[in-house]
N, C-alpha and C positions, 0 to 999 in steps of 0.2 A: 782456780779452775772456774771454766766458764759456766753459764746455767745450760748452754746446750749439752755439754760433756757429763755435768753431775744432776743426772735426773731427779733425785730426791734422796736427801741426807737419810731421812726416816725408812728403813726397809722393814716392814711389820706386815702381820697376818693379812691385813686389807689389801697386800697385794699379791696374796697367793689365793688363785681363783681355782676351784675345782670343778673339773669338766665331765668326768665320770670315774667310777670305781676302778679298781687293781681289777683286771681280767687275766685269768688264764696264761700269763705269761711264761710259768714254768710248763705249760702243755705246748706254747707254740713260740718258743723264744726266738727262733729264725725271723719271725715276724718283728722283732724289736731290735735285734742285734745282728742282723743278717746271718749268721749261723751260728754252730755250737762247735767249730773247730779252732785252731788257733787264732783267726782273725777276730772271731767273735768274744773270745778269751781277751782279747785287747781292747776290743771295743768297749768294755767295761770300764777300763780305764779312762778312755777318751769321753765316757759321758760324765764321771764325776769331774774330769779336769774341765771339759766344757762348762760346767755351771761354775767352777772357779773364774775362768776365762770369761764369762758374762759379768762377773763382779768387775773384772778389768776394764771391760768393754765399757761399764757404767761410771769408771772413774773411781772405784773404791779399792781396788786390790793391785799391790805392788809386787808380791812376790807369791809364786805356788812351789809347792816342794813334792814331787812324786818318789814315794820310796818302795823298791820291792823287797818284802820283808823274806828274812829265812822261812821256808815252807811255801813262798808264792803267794802270800797275801798282800795288800796293797793298801798304803797309806797315802793320801793325798790332803795337803796342807795349805790352807790360804790364809791371807790377811786382809779378806773384805769384811764386809759388815756384820756376816754371821747369818746363817739361817733364820728367820722369824721363830720366835718361841711363844708369842703371845697365842691368845685363843683365836683359830680361824673361825670367822660367822658361819659359814654354810655347814660346818660339820661339828661345831662346840668343841673340837679337839686341838690342840696343840699345833700350830701350822709346822712345826719341826715334825712331829708325827704325820701330819698329813701329807708332808712333801716325800716322805721315804715309804709310804704306803698306799698311795692313790695314783693312779697313772694319770697324766695330764692334770697334775696339779702343779702349778709353777709360777713365778713372778712374771712370766711374759702376757700372760693370757688377758690378765686384769686392766692391763694398759699402763700401769702406774710403777711397775717395779722394775722394768728394763724399756729402754728405747729401742736398742737392738739386742738379738739374742741368738745364738747359734745351738747352742745345749740348752735347750727350753728347760729352765732352772726346775727341778723336781721330776720331771718327764723320765729322764735318765736315772736319777736316783731310785726311784721306786721299781723300774726296771733291774738295776744292779742289784739293790736290795732283794727281789722276788729271786733272782739267779745266785746268790750268795750262800754259803753254808751256814756262814754269819756275818752281822755286820754292827760295827759301833760307829756312833757320830758323837762328836763333841764340839759345842757350839760356845765360844766365848763373844760373851754379850753383856750388856747393862752390868759389866763388872763380875759377871757370875761366868761360871762352867756349866753348862747344861749336857746333860748325857743320856742317849738312848741304846738300846742294844736289841737286835735282831737275830732269829734264826730263820732262815728261807722265807724272808717276808715278814713272819710273826712277831710281834713284841714280845721280848723276855723282859725288858727293863724299861717300863715308863719312863718320862722325860723326868729326869731328876737332877737336882742341883748338886754338883760333885766337889764345888771351890770356888774360889775367888781368883780375878784375873785381872788384868790391866791392860788388856788389848782385845781385839776383836778379830773373829775369823772363823772358819771351820775347818775340823779334821773329821775326815773319813776314812775307816779302815774295814776292808773287808776280804773275806776267803771266797775265792769262786767255788761253786758246788760242783764236786766230782760226779753227781747224779745228772749234771747238765751238761759238761762240756768233755771233750774228748780229751784233751789235754789241758793239764793245769800249771804248765812250766811257761813263765814268761821271758819273751825275747828281751834283752836290755837294748839290743839296736834298734829293734822295731819302736819301743816306746822313746827312746833316744830320738830318733828321726822325727818322730811325731812333735814330741816336745821343743826340739830346735823350731820345727816349722811353726809352731803358735808363737814362740819367742819373735820370730822373724816377722810376723803377722802384728804383733802389737807391741809397738816402737816402744822401749822403755820398761816393759814386762820382763822381770827375772822369773825365770823358771830353772830349778835345780831337779836332777834326776839322780837318785841313788840306788845302787844294788848292795844289800846288805846279806847276799847269800853265800858268799865265802869269807874268808878269814879277812881277805884284802878288799875293803870298801872300793867299789868304783862309784864316781860321780863326776856330774858335768854341771858348772851353771853358766846358763845362757841369757844374754841380754843384749838385744840389739838398738842401739839409740837411732840408727840409720833405717831401721825396719825393712820394709821390702826391698831398699836400694841395696840394702846387703844381703838380700837373699838373692837377688839377681847375679851379684858377685860372686856369692859362694857358690850356686848353682853352676857358674863356668869355670870354677878353680881347676877343673881338669881338662879344660879347651883354652883356646889361644883368642882372647877378645880381639875386634878388631878396631875398637875404639874405647879410648880410657872411661871417659863417664858414663855414668848410668844415666838412661833417660829417665826422668821421674816427672811424672804427672797426676794432678791431684784435682777434685773438685766437691762440690755437692749441692743438692736442691732440695728444699724441704727436708724431710728426715732420711733421705737417702745420700751417700758419700762413696767415691770410688777413689782407690788409687792405683797407679801403673807403674812398673818400672822396666824397661828394657835394655837388653845389652846384646848386641850380636857378636858372635863367635867365626871363627873359619871354617866350622863344620857345616855338615848338610842336612842335618836334621833339626825339628822345630822342637822346641822344648815351652810349653805354655801350662802354666800352674795356675788355676784358676780358684777364687774362693768367696763364699758368700757367708759374711758373719763367723769369717774364720774357719766354718765348714769348707772341705774340699770339693770341688765339682770337676770330677774326672771327666763326666761326659758334657762339659761346657754349659752351654746355656747362652742366656741375653746378655752377660756381660763381655763372654768372648765373642758373639756375633759384631756386638756394637764396635769392639777394638779392632776385629780384623776388617771390618769395612771402613773403618776411619784410618786404618795404616795403609790400605790398598790406596784410598783416594788421596791420601796425602803425599805419598811418595811419587804417584802418577802426576800431582799437580804439581809437586816440585821440579821433576824432571822434564815436565814440559816447560814450564816456566824459564827455567835457566838452560833451555836447549841441550839437556842432557839426553831426552828422550825426543825423537825426531817424528814428525808426521803422526800417522795412525799407530805406531808402535806404542804399547802398553805391556805394563808387568802385573801379571796375575797376582791373586793373592797367595798362591804356594810359594811364588818366586819373591814375593815381599817378605817372606816367613821364614826363608831358607836360613840355617844359621842363626835363628833369633832365641833367646832367652826373654821369656815375658811373665812376669808376676802380677796377675791381677786380683786386687781384693777390694769388694764391695760390701758395704755396710747398708742394711735397709730394715726397716720396721715389720714389715709383712712379707717376709723371705717366703716364697711360693717353690717348693723344690718339686721336682717331677719324681716320683717313685719314693717308698718308704727309705732308701739308703740316702737320699739327698744328692745324688749323683749329677743331677743338672737343675740349674736355676731358670724358672720359667716366666719371672717378672718383666713383662714388655718395657717398661718405662725404664728398667737401668740399662737397657740397650741403647736408649736415646742419650742418656745421660754420660755412658761411657763414649760414646761416639763423638759427642759434642765436647767433652774433654779434651780426647786425642786430637779431633779436627783442628781444634784451635792451638792448643799446646804444642803438639808435635810440629804444626806449621812454624809456631815462632821460634821452637827450639832449632830447626833446620835453618831459619834464617840467620840465628844468632852463632850457629856453628856449621858454618857451610862445609868445612872439610870433612865432619861426621857425616852428614847428608851425603855428600858425595860418595863417601865409602860404603855407605848402607845401600846406595840407589845402585851403585855398580856391582855390588855383590847382588842385587837383586837381578840386574839385566843379565850378568852372567849366568845365574839360575836358570832365567828364561831362554838363552841361547844352549844350555844343556838340555833343558826341557825338551826345546824343538829337538834337537840332535836324537834325544830319547824317542820322540815321537816317531821320528823318520826311521830307527833301528824297529820300532815297534811294527811301523808299517813295511819295513823289508820283511820281517820274521812274517808276518801275515802272507805277504805276497808268495814268499817261497812256500809256506804251508799250502796256499792255494793252487800253487802250480805242480808243488810235488805230490798232492793227495794225501795220505796218512803221513804226515812230516814226524813221526815221534823219533825220538834219539835211537842211533842205530843200537846203542848197548842196553836199552831198557826192554826188559822181559815183561811184558804186559801179561795181565791175568785175562780170564775169560769172562768173569763177571763184568757187567757194565753200569751196576748200581753203585754210584758212589759209596752210599752208605755203610756198603757191604763189602769194600775193596780196603785194600792195605799195600801201600808204596814202601819199600825196604831201600832206604839209601844207605848203599854198603861202601865202605871205604876198599878200594882194591879190587882188582880183576880177580886174584885168586878167592877173595872172600865172596865178592860177586857170584863166581862160578859156584861154589858149594852152596850158597843159599839159593842159587837158581834150580840145581837140582833136588834140594833138602825141600823147598818150598810146597806150598800147597797151590797149585796155578790155577785153580778155582779162582780164588778171590786174593792170592797174594804177587804183586808185582815186583820186580827188582830192578834198581837203578845202580850201577856201579860207579863210582868215582876215580878219576885216578889223579894224584897230585895234590898237592894244597892250592885251595881255592882262593880268590880274591877277597882281601878282608875290605867290606864293604863300608866299614865306618869310616874309611879314606877314598872313597869314590862316588863319583856322582851316579845318577841314574842311567846316564847313557853309555858308561863305561861298564857298569853291572849288567846291562842287556847284551853288549857284544862280548862279554865275558865266555870264552869256550869252556870252561868249567863250569860256571852258573847256568848258560843257555840250555844243557838238556835237563837241568831240573825245573826252569821257568816252561819249556816245553810240555815236560812229563806231567807238571802238575794241571797245566791247561786253564789256569784261572787269570792268568796277565800278571802284571807285575806294578808296583806302584799305585799312584792313583788310579790307572785303571783297572787294579786288582779286584775281581769278583769273585768273592768266596763261595757263591752259589754254583760257579762252573767248576768248580775244584772235582778232580777226576777220581780222587781217593780221600777217605774221611779219617782214615790212619795213616800218617806219614811218620813213619818210624826210621830214626837216624841210627844206623848201626855201624859202630867204630869200636876199634879195640879197646881193652880197657889198659890203657896206658896213656901217658902224658901225649903222645902225639895223635891219639884217637881224642882224648878230650879236647885239644886244640882243633881237630877237624869239625866237632860237635860244636864248639863255642863258634867257628865259623859260620857255619850252617845257620846257628840260631840266632846270628847275628844279621844274617840275611834275612832269613824270616820275620825279624824282629821289625827290621828297617823297611823292608819293601813288601812283606806278605803278613802284617800284625794280625787281621782279622783271622787267619788262619790258626795263630796260638790262642787266641779269644775265644774261638768256638771250641778249643779244646782238642785241636785236630792232629797236635804235633806230639812225637812220643819220643823217648831215648829207649833203645835196647838196651837189657842189662847181660850180656853173655856171662858166664859163670867165670872165677877167677880161678878155679882150682877142678882138677879131677882128681878122683879117690877110686882106687881099684883094690879089691880083695877076690882073689880068685876070679869068680865069673860075675861077682857084684860090682857095678859102676855106678859112682855118685857124684854131683857136682856140689860145689858149694859158692856162693857169691860173696864171702866176707872170711876174713881170718877166723874169726869166731865161729861162724857157721863151719868152716873148714876142721877145727877143734872137736866141735860137737860131732859132727858125723863120722869122723875119725874115730872117735871113743865107742860111738854106736856101732861101727862096722868091727872093731876088736871085739865087742860084747864082754864075756866072762873071761876072754883069752888077753890079758893085756899085752902078752908078749907077741901077738899075730902081726903079721907085716901088712901093713897097708901102705901102697903104693899112690903117694901124692906128688902129681905134677902141675906145675904152674900152666895155664894156657896162655901163649905167648901170643897169639893172634888168632882173629877169625880164618885167616885162610889157611891155619894149621889144622882147623876140627875139618871131619870130613861131614858131607852133606846130614846123614842121619843125626850126627851129634848137634849139630848147628839147628836142625828141626826141632830135635828133642829138648834142647837148652834154651834156646832162644827165639824161636818162630812158633811152635805150637802153641796154640790158644790156651790150651787146657793147662799148660805147665810153665810157660815162660812169664819173665815178670817184666813190665814195661813201666817207666816213668812218664806220666804225661806231664808235659810242659805248661806251667799255669803261669797267668799274669795277672796276679793279684793288685800289683802296683807299678803303673807304666812308668811314673816318673822315677823310681828306684830302678826299675831295669834299665831305662834309659841312661841313667847315671851309671850303674854297673859297665854296661856295654861300652860307653865312654872310656870308663876307666880302664879296662882290659884291652881294649882293640883300637883307643883312639891314637891321635898322633904324639901327644906328652907322655914321654918315658918316666919322669921322675915321681909323678903320683903313682903310677904303676908299679914302681920300686918299693914304694913307701908302702903301699896296700900289701905286696908278697910280703915285705920282712914283717910287717905289722901282724900277719895273719899265717906266716910260717909255721908259728908254733901248734896251730890247730889242724894243719894238716899230718894228721896220722898215718893216714892212707892217702896216698894219690891217686888210687885206682878209683874211678868214679868222681 
């Protein structure tokens, strides 16, 4: 192992520097883990795993195991050097204690513990400890097993030697505090996805995840010698690649390094996953800017040099990235993240490094692989022509709007209110349901747009085809905010866009088609929380003059029992709602549209990459992955409604 990789064999208390005491984490948990919802609960695991990853980055950890225990406690075990156990000079306390009780006590800050660090060792540990009902840590080091225990951040067992050992490493087990979190139930797939990501980003590191909550243990061990090359291939598994090789580029300067892997597919969307010190940067940053700039420059230069691009013609950045899957991973000693959640990387010099690597190595790759270069460039030029066709289609719509005055869709029944923050648009399946909704609505603030027939699956179409589609054009026009790269969420005419479809398989398909459209061409609308799904009732229950509605089988049974009361033999008429069109206006208002009584599901976008993957799987060209997904998950479909 080189000196560059192996920072320092001895990892001791001198590398743990205390910046400040643990403060009010329990009073303001959202400041440290983002939220107290499911995402915050899972974030606790990431913090502990990130500490083990830091050991891997330093070259001392080869295997990490994450276990979901019965009762939803978590155990994370690594085979690194083990958290230091000697006395930390600033506090006079064992470093192991400091790491778990003092915020901003970690191996990164002193400069000797870690060359690069994502989960700043100790910062996460103290926060997780503060937000856990109990936590126990064991360190195998110096031939001994050291143990400490805590309850809600308070020491219940001082550091004690509890045995001997012939290995090194750290094991942390914690139980999230029910006083802190909305839910305590861990989702195996969420953790599995994150651990797979970490394994891809650290070539050769083995990560095992196990779920012991059921009689049958679920587990997976992931190790990818190909690193991010395999990440790119895996990300394209439900798509059709247009070139076999993954283009891999890497380089370093001073203490910073970068690696990039790209592979194009025949789709129209861009998948860009970027990381800094293994921390996902969903909002991009300087490493993405450097990559995008260099990619566009290299493609244009190659096209011009080889006579593929003529005269003044150029392909834009968007053209160059149509159908790309790109993984960008950078490692640097002083990563500067914008915002508490580390969503965006701010180091300017990393842009120069990535730009330089891609400019030189991609140009060389293209010279050595002219057929791949030509395939990629032809796709970019086709995207350019389609983008120009889309621009002309938008211009045509704008001209018609200007000439025709208020060119709203014929079927739109608009509301009286003009303040978008106060208005709602119900996109309704079918004319009959649209008629009932129009009659039952509150016309002061509720607008109705009926849709007819199955709309275009935009996963398989470019923007010019989408703009000209007769099923989608009324939606684009009614919303009034444009489409694609021109979409301006500030111009949206309604801040609640409610998809109202029947509670059956066809209705679910329509919802999925619309959500695919919004995700691909109007994503800011979802990101701002403006998209909802209406929840019409599944059952109508009548006894005498009393009518009630149920939204699930369990609720149906409970309401039925309540309506019978002390008379078990009383007759309660229960009818299954067959469709929105069969509900009269006052029923539709009372159950589905009245803000005082209705149930709406807000469509959230917590993980764009996962959403992208699911939309590709469900709506993309490849049939086999979709069939496999349905067969694997059919057992969970207890109730296909909703």
